[in-house]
SEFIZA-425034 format. One record per residue: residue in one letter; z, x, y of N, C-alpha, C in turn. Coordinates in steps of 0.02 Angstrom, whole numbers, padded with zeros to 5 digits, always signed. Atoms other than C-alpha are relative to their C-alpha. Layout:
BEGIN
aZXYZXYZXY/...
***
This chain:
BEGIN
m-00001-00072+00014+01149-00407-00503+00072+00024-00001/n-00068-00026+00006+01315-00339-00567+00001+00076+00003/e+00003-00073+00001+01277-00158-00611-00056+00023+00047/p+00053-00027-00043+01180-00053-00484-00062+00019-00041/r+00063-00017+00032+00997-00031-00529-00030+00061+00035/v+00027-00062-00027+00920+00141-00508-00074+00005-00017/y+00072-00007+00008+00733+00167-00482-00018+00073+00015/r+00019-00070-00008+00670+00344-00509-00055+00018-00049/h+00051-00025+00046+00533+00444-00592+00034+00031-00061/s-00026-00032+00060+00556+00511-00767+00008+00075+00012/p-00008-00073-00007+00625+00690-00775-00059+00038-00029/i+00058-00033+00029+00471+00730-00878-00052+00014+00054/l+00048-00010-00054+00364+00707-00722+00018+00062+00041/f-00022-00059-00037+00468+00836-00629-00016+00064-00038/a+00015-00059+00041+00449+00958-00774-00074+00015-00001/i+00073-00010+00001+00260+00931-00781-00024+00029+00067/i+00020-00025-00066+00241+00958-00592+00021+00073+00008/t-00024-00069-00006+00347+01116-00597-00042+00047-00042/l+00040-00042+00044+00249+01186-00744-00071+00008+00027/a+00069-00003-00024+00079+01141-00672-00006+00043+00062/f+00004-00040-00061+00114+01215-00501+00021+00073-00013/g-00017-00068+00018+00195+01367-00581-00060+00038-00027/l+00061-00031+00027+00037+01404-00680-00052+00009+00054/l+00048-00005-00054-00070+01368-00527+00018+00056+00048/g-00022-00054-00044+00035+01485-00421-00014+00068-00029/v+00015-00064+00033+00019+01626-00547-00075+00014+00003/g+00072-00009-00003-00168+01596-00553-00025+00021+00068/i+00020-00016-00068-00184+01603-00364+00017+00073+00016/f-00021-00068-00017-00086+01765-00346-00037+00053-00040/t+00035-00050+00041-00177+01853-00488-00075+00000+00011/t+00072+00004-00011-00350+01796-00434-00023+00043+00058/f+00020-00036-00060-00353+01876-00263+00014+00075-00008/t-00007-00073+00003-00385+02064-00266+00027+00024+00067/q-00032-00027-00060-00310+02179-00135-00045-00005+00061/d+00044+00003-00058-00465+02180-00026-00012-00071+00025/r+00006+00069-00022-00465+01990-00019+00068-00034+00006/f-00067+00027+00000-00278+01969-00004+00013-00045+00061/f-00010+00041-00060-00295+01894+00171-00017-00073-00013/l+00017+00069+00017-00370+01739+00090+00059-00037-00033/l-00057+00031+00035-00205+01710+00001+00041-00043+00048/v-00042+00036-00048-00122+01647+00161-00019-00074+00004/p+00016+00072-00003-00222+01484+00183+00009-00035-00067/f-00009+00030+00066-00223+01453-00005+00074-00010-00015/g-00072+00005+00012-00036+01486-00012+00031-00057+00039/l-00026+00055-00041-00002+01364+00131-00017-00068-00031/v+00020+00062+00033-00102+01226+00046+00040-00011-00063/f-00038+00004+00062-00013+01264-00117+00071-00024+00014/l-00069+00018-00016+00159+01250-00036+00005-00072+00024/i+00000+00070-00024+00114+01087+00052-00006-00049-00058/l+00009+00044+00058+00052+01008-00109+00061+00000-00045/l-00060-00005+00041+00203+01072-00205+00057-00040+00031/g-00054+00035-00033+00324+01005-00075-00009-00076-00002/a+00014+00072+00002+00238+00834-00068+00011-00028-00070/s-00008+00023+00069+00237+00820-00258+00073-00003-00020/l-00071+00000+00017+00419+00869-00277+00038-00053+00039/f-00031+00052-00041+00468+00753-00134-00007-00068-00033/s+00012+00064+00032+00388+00607-00223+00035-00005-00067/a-00028+00002+00068+00450+00654-00398+00076-00005+00001/t-00074+00001-00002+00632+00672-00343+00028-00059+00040/s-00024+00059-00038+00640+00511-00240+00035-00049-00046/k-00040+00047+00040+00763+00380-00299+00026-00055+00045/v-00029+00057-00036+00822+00207-00244+00051-00034-00045/t-00052+00035+00037+00983+00123-00297+00016-00066+00036/l-00015+00066-00026+01012-00063-00274+00064-00026-00031/s-00061+00032+00024+01180-00149-00287+00010-00065+00037/d-00013+00063-00035+01254-00314-00233+00019+00011+00073/a-00026-00013-00067+01324-00229-00078-00048+00039+00044/e+00038-00047-00042+01196-00100-00022-00064+00024-00034/i+00060-00033+00025+01032-00008-00042+00003+00073+00022/t-00003-00071-00014+01020+00181-00052-00067+00032-00020/s+00059-00039+00016+00867+00294-00043+00018+00074+00003/q-00016-00071+00005+00874+00476-00093-00063+00040-00013/n+00056-00046+00011+00749+00619-00082+00023+00071+00017/l-00018-00070-00014+00743+00806-00046+00032+00009+00068/l-00028-00006-00068+00790+00775+00136+00070-00028+00006/g-00067+00027-00003+00951+00685+00094+00005-00071-00026/t-00015+00067+00024+01028+00515+00057+00015-00046+00058/k-00013+00051-00052+01026+00359+00166+00023-00064-00034/t-00028+00062+00028+01129+00202+00131+00011-00051+00055/l-00014+00056-00045+01136+00033+00215+00027-00058-00040/a-00023+00064+00029+01241-00117+00170-00052-00053+00018/w+00049+00053-00014+01133-00272+00158+00014-00034+00067/s-00018+00034-00063+01229-00347+00304-00013+00044+00061/e+00011-00045-00056+01196-00192+00411-00074+00003+00021/i+00072-00004-00016+01006-00209+00406-00015-00048+00058/h+00012+00039-00060+00951-00268+00577-00074-00015+00010/s+00071+00009-00010+00761-00247+00575-00039+00037-00054/v+00044-00033+00048+00614-00194+00467-00063+00022+00036/s+00065-00024-00026+00456-00096+00501-00038+00029-00059/g+00039-00029+00054+00319-00015+00401-00072+00007+00018/m+00072-00010-00008+00139+00035+00382-00030+00008-00069/g+00031-00006+00065+00019+00021+00237+00038-00037-00053/y-00039+00029+00054+00121-00008+00079+00075+00012+00010/a-00070-00021-00010+00285+00054+00154+00040-00053+00036/i-00047+00042-00036+00438-00039+00214+00061+00043+00018/k-00057-00037-00024+00579+00034+00318+00053-00049+00025/l-00056+00042-00019+00750-00044+00342+00043+00038+00051/h-00036-00034-00054+00845-00004+00504+00065-00037+00014/n-00061+00031-00025+01021-00033+00564-00009-00016+00074/l+00006+00022-00070+01057-00099+00739-00016+00058+00047/a+00011-00058-00043+01063+00074+00819-00063+00038-00018/r+00060-00033+00025+00909+00128+00719+00010+00074-00012/d-00013-00070+00016+00995+00292+00679+00004+00011-00076/i+00003-00004+00073+00994+00253+00492-00059-00042-00024/t+00059+00034+00027+00832+00209+00404-00005+00012-00075/v+00010-00004+00072+00813+00172+00220-00072-00019-00015/s+00071+00011+00013+00634+00188+00161-00015+00015-00073/p+00016-00011+00071+00600+00163-00025-00070+00028-00008/s+00065-00029+00013+00457+00268-00090-00044-00049-00038/r+00045+00047+00033+00307+00161-00138-00026+00026-00066/y+00024-00030+00063+00269+00281-00280+00050-00009-00057/l-00051+00008+00052+00428+00235-00374-00020-00053-00051/p+00009+00054+00048+00413+00138-00537+00046-00059+00018/g-00040+00058-00018+00472-00039-00502+00005-00012+00074/y-00001+00010-00072+00431-00032-00317-00004-00073+00018/e+00007+00072-00013+00383-00216-00326+00067-00035-00006/e-00066+00030+00008+00557-00260-00389+00045+00015+00060/i-00039-00018-00059+00633-00166-00242-00018-00045+00058/i+00023+00044-00054+00528-00268-00121+00028-00070-00011/e-00026+00067+00015+00579-00429-00209+00075-00004+00017/e-00072+00002-00012+00764-00383-00198+00016+00001+00075/i-00009+00000-00072+00750-00344-00013-00011-00070+00028/g+00014+00068-00022+00673-00515+00012+00053-00050-00020/r-00053+00046+00022+00810-00600-00089+00064+00010+00040/k-00063-00013-00034+00952-00513-00001-00003-00017+00075/r+00005+00012-00072+00886-00529+00177-00064-00038+00018/p+00060+00039-00017+00756-00668+00190-00007-00013+00075/d+00003+00013-00072+00802-00691+00373-00040+00052+00039/l+00038-00053-00033+00713-00528+00414-00075-00015+00000/f+00072+00016+00008+00546-00608+00367-00012-00073+00019/n+00004+00069-00025+00548-00766+00472-00072-00016+00020/h+00069+00017-00015+00375-00843+00470-00007-00037+00066/q+00003+00038-00062+00419-00951+00620-00005+00046+00061/e+00005-00048-00055+00427-00794+00728-00065+00041-00005/t+00062-00037+00009+00258-00732+00664-00058-00040+00028/d+00055+00035-00032+00111-00779+00774-00063+00005-00043/e+00061-00010+00039-00040-00704+00686+00003+00068-00035/i+00002-00061+00039-00056-00575+00548-00071+00026+00000/t+00068-00026-00007-00205-00462+00580-00012+00059-00047/r+00020-00055+00043-00299-00339+00472+00003+00066+00038/n-00006-00066-00030-00269-00155+00507-00068+00021+00029/w+00063-00018-00034-00399-00091+00632-00038+00054-00038/f+00033-00053+00038-00434+00062+00524-00038-00029-00059/i+00033+00032+00057-00472-00047+00373-00060-00040+00023/r+00056+00039-00027-00583-00157+00482-00061+00044+00011/l+00056-00043-00019-00689-00007+00534-00025+00044-00057/i+00019-00051+00049-00688+00107+00382-00053-00025-00048/f+00049+00024+00048-00785-00005+00262-00070-00008+00031/p+00067+00000-00031-00929-00043+00384-00026+00070+00014/f+00022-00069-00014-00932+00142+00431-00027+00033-00064/i+00023-00029+00064-00947+00195+00248-00066-00032-00020/a+00062+00034+00018-01081+00063+00220-00059+00027+00041/l+00053-00026-00042-01184+00124+00369-00017+00072-00018/t+00013-00069+00021-01164+00304+00309-00044+00002-00062/f+00041+00002+00060-01234+00262+00138-00071-00026+00016/m+00066+00025-00019-01377+00163+00217-00041+00054+00034/a+00035-00055-00034-01421+00309+00330-00021+00054-00050/l+00016-00049+00050-01414+00427+00183-00058-00022-00044/g+00055+00027+00040-01528+00313+00082-00067+00004+00037/v+00061-00004-00040-01656+00305+00224-00023+00072+00005/f+00018-00071-00007-01649+00494+00246-00033+00026-00064/l+00028-00023+00063-01681+00528+00061-00066-00035-00015/f+00063+00036+00010-01817+00394+00058-00056+00034+00039/l+00052-00033-00040-01910+00484+00197-00014+00071-00024/r+00009-00069+00022-01884+00656+00120-00030+00005-00070/q+00023-00002+00069-01924+00614-00062-00061-00047-00007/s+00061+00040+00004-02103+00557-00082-00005-00040-00065/e+00007+00033+00065-02089+00510-00267+00060-00044-00017/d-00061+00036+00020-01909+00458-00298+00038-00030+00059/g-00035+00024-00060-01868+00403-00121+00023-00072-00006/i-00018+00070+00006-01868+00218-00162+00061-00010-00044/i-00058+00004+00045-01741+00248-00302+00064+00014+00040/f-00059-00018-00041-01621+00334-00181+00015-00056+00051/l-00009+00052-00050-01650+00197-00051+00036-00060-00030/v-00030+00058+00033-01607+00056-00171+00072+00016-00022/f-00067-00019+00025-01459+00151-00247+00052+00000+00055/f-00049-00005-00054-01373+00189-00082+00008-00066+00038/f-00006+00065-00032-01411+00017-00010+00044-00047-00042/v-00044+00039+00043-01325-00062-00160+00072+00019+00011/i-00069-00023-00014-01171+00045-00131+00023-00026+00069/a-00017+00025-00067-01175-00002+00054+00016-00074-00002/a-00011+00072+00005-01186-00186+00007+00069-00015-00029/v-00066+00009+00030-01029-00170-00100+00055+00008+00052/f-00050-00012-00052-00930-00098+00045-00001-00055+00053/l+00005+00054-00049-00995-00231+00165+00030-00064-00027/l-00029+00060+00030-00948-00370+00045+00076+00005-00001/s-00073-00010+00001-00774-00295+00028+00030-00013+00069/a-00025+00009-00068-00756-00297+00217-00004-00073+00022/f+00011+00067-00025-00825-00472+00247+00033-00054-00042/m-00028+00051+00043-00750-00563+00098+00076-00002+00002/s-00073-00001-00006-00570-00515+00138+00020-00031+00066/p-00023+00030-00064-00471-00613+00270+00013+00054+00052/q-00011-00046-00055-00471-00525+00438+00065-00014+00037/s-00064+00018-00030-00319-00619+00500+00026-00064-00033/i-00033+00060+00027-00194-00753+00446+00045-00029+00054/k-00043+00034-00049-00114-00879+00561+00040-00054-00036/i-00044+00050+00029+00036-00980+00505+00007-00058+00049/d+00000+00059-00043+00021-01155+00575+00037-00056-00037/g-00040+00051+00033+00164-01265+00516-00001+00009-00076/r+00003-00002+00073+00133-01303+00332-00069+00022-00024/s+00067-00022+00018-00041-01226+00333-00010+00073+00019/l+00022-00067-00016-00120-01054+00332-00073-00004+00023/l+00069-00005-00024-00277-01021+00434-00024+00070-00014/l+00028-00064+00019-00375-00880+00353-00066+00010+00038/k+00060-00014-00038-00505-00804+00469-00037+00058-00032/y+00044-00052+00028-00649-00705+00393-00046+00024+00055/a+00046-00029-00049-00786-00606+00480-00046-00054+00030/f+00047+00050-00024-00902-00757+00493+00021-00072-00015/s-00023+00068+00017-00797-00906+00439+00075-00002+00001/q-00072+00007+00006-00622-00974+00422+00015-00057-00049/r-00020+00049+00050-00525-01078+00297+00073-00017+00009/t-00069+00023-00005-00368-01182+00305+00027-00020-00068/l-00033+00016+00064-00249-01193+00157+00068-00030+00015/t-00067+00029-00006-00100-01309+00149+00046+00032-00052/a-00048-00028+00048+00059-01258+00059-00009-00029-00069/e+00010+00032+00065+00020-01383-00080-00060+00029-00037/e+00059-00029+00032-00147-01298-00113+00014+00069-00030/i-00019-00067+00025-00057-01133-00151+00055-00008-00052/s-00050+00007+00054+00034-01128-00318+00049+00057-00001/a-00046-00057+00000+00108-00954-00298-00029+00055+00044/i+00019-00059-00039+00105-00798-00190+00029+00061-00035/q-00021-00057+00040+00113-00632-00283-00016+00066+00034/l+00014-00069-00019+00124-00447-00243-00020+00036-00063/l+00027-00030+00060+00013-00362-00371-00031+00068+00017/y+00031-00065-00011-00072-00195-00394-00050+00015-00056/f+00043-00028+00052-00209-00106-00489+00005+00076+00005/r-00009-00073+00003-00206+00075-00542-00066+00035+00015/t+00057-00043-00013-00323+00209-00476+00022+00072-00013/r-00017-00071+00009-00330+00398-00489+00052+00023+00050/n-00046-00019-00053-00230+00408-00329+00064-00042+00000/g-00061+00040+00005-00093+00289-00387-00015-00074+00004/r+00006+00073-00002-00063+00104-00366-00027-00023+00067/r+00026+00032-00060-00159-00001-00242+00026-00072+00000/y-00032+00066-00002-00058-00154-00193-00042-00050+00040/f+00032+00054-00036-00124-00321-00134+00040-00063-00009/i-00032+00066+00005-00060-00497-00101-00051-00048-00029/q+00045+00048+00030-00135-00633-00208+00027-00071+00011/l-00016+00071-00006-00134-00817-00162-00031-00036-00059/n+00024+00040+00056-00146-00918-00322-00007-00072+00021/l+00013+00068-00023-00227-01084-00281+00009-00050-00057/a-00012+00052+00049-00193-01247-00369-00062-00015-00042/d+00061+00013+00038-00375-01259-00424-00019+00056-00047/g+00011-00055+00046-00361-01098-00524-00032+00061+00030/k+00029-00057-00034-00446-00985-00398+00055+00040+00034/n-00049-00040-00036-00360-00845-00303-00034+00037+00057/i+00023-00037-00059-00376-00752-00139+00041+00063+00006/r-00034-00064-00008-00335-00569-00117+00005+00018+00074/i-00012-00021-00069-00260-00504+00044+00025+00072-00001/s-00021-00071-00003-00243-00320+00088-00011+00026+00071/g+00011-00034-00063-00235-00201+00235+00025-00036+00061/m-00025+00039-00056-00131-00314+00346+00058+00035+00036/n-00056-00026-00039-00012-00265+00487+00059-00047-00003/p-00017-00070-00009+00126-00219+00500-00001+00041-00065/s+00008-00032+00065+00133-00177+00314-00004-00054-00053/l+00011+00050+00052+00090-00264+00151+00064-00031-00025/p-00062+00032+00023+00271-00288+00090+00029-00049+00051/i-00027+00045-00052+00323-00365+00257-00041-00064+00004/v+00044+00059-00001+00172-00482+00258+00013-00043-00062/y-00012+00036+00062+00205-00528+00076+00064-00041+00004/l-00063+00036-00003+00387-00574+00104+00000-00054+00053/t+00007+00052-00052+00342-00670+00263-00037-00060-00028/l+00039+00055+00029+00210-00773+00173+00038-00034-00056/k-00039+00029+00055+00324-00798+00024+00055-00046+00027/n-00051+00043-00031+00463-00866+00136-00031-00063+00029/w+00034+00059-00026+00338-00981+00221-00015-00049-00057/h+00018+00045+00055+00279-01049+00053+00063-00031-00032/k-00062+00025+00029+00458-01067-00010+00027-00058+00041/q-00026+00051-00044+00505-01171+00140-00049-00058+00012/s+00051+00051-00015+00341-01267+00156-00030-00031-00062/g+00033+00025+00060+00277-01286-00022+00045-00045-00042/p-00039+00046+00043+00332-01410-00157+00046+00036-00048/n-00040-00037+00048+00401-01273-00269+00013+00070+00025/t-00014-00069-00015+00481-01104-00254-00036+00044-00051/s+00038-00043+00045+00369-00966-00327+00018+00072+00011/l-00017-00071-00003+00414-00789-00367-00059+00041-00023/g+00055-00044+00020+00294-00643-00382+00010+00026-00070/r-00001-00031+00066+00249-00575-00552-00035+00067+00006/f+00028-00067-00004+00202-00396-00591-00027+00017-00068/
***
């Protein structure tokens, strides 16, 4: 990397957000009559929170160079030389880079275009921060562990309730909601609940089983995503030599940290070096 690379949203996005919230604000203020003006306060607070969050995301920027990484948003600019990074932390899809005193933190926004490239560059510049030999066991986030079974039980209860209340169409509701519940349960049980690095092997523990994969059985480890209405949903994919793949998500401490740790393990343990594709 010779020239610094800048990752930011298109200025068009900022213009669209400003226009959309401008029209929404005018609509809110003109909708409430004088006798209902007291309702404007809670609506105005929600409006300002949404506007601030949208502008914060739209104006975020990350600059990568051979010497340093810089993150910029509405709250200011933070810069760390690659050699100054002492530790990493994170949650969900986020990664935070800290200096030794932890008074400077660079945190790239996960909503930025090219976020995957930023993660890759962090791993290339400071692979020592993701030492698999210091990682005992990677566990699934407790919230993710509980939320899918909870949603499944909620749909099952709703199906039973409608079945008992609807004499004619009750069976239709029961089957429909039980199918939805089954989808959530499968999502919970088919994903690895924890990963243990054991020398040149990975021990994947599921809800009711476990599987061991050697480094040779894994052809590549990738950080991928799929798009939803709420943005990108990232996951780690283990591409196996037999053509199958395993998806990993919801792991502690954060998905980028787990990805770079597993990638370093595979690079040092596997027959070939593999880079993620996007």
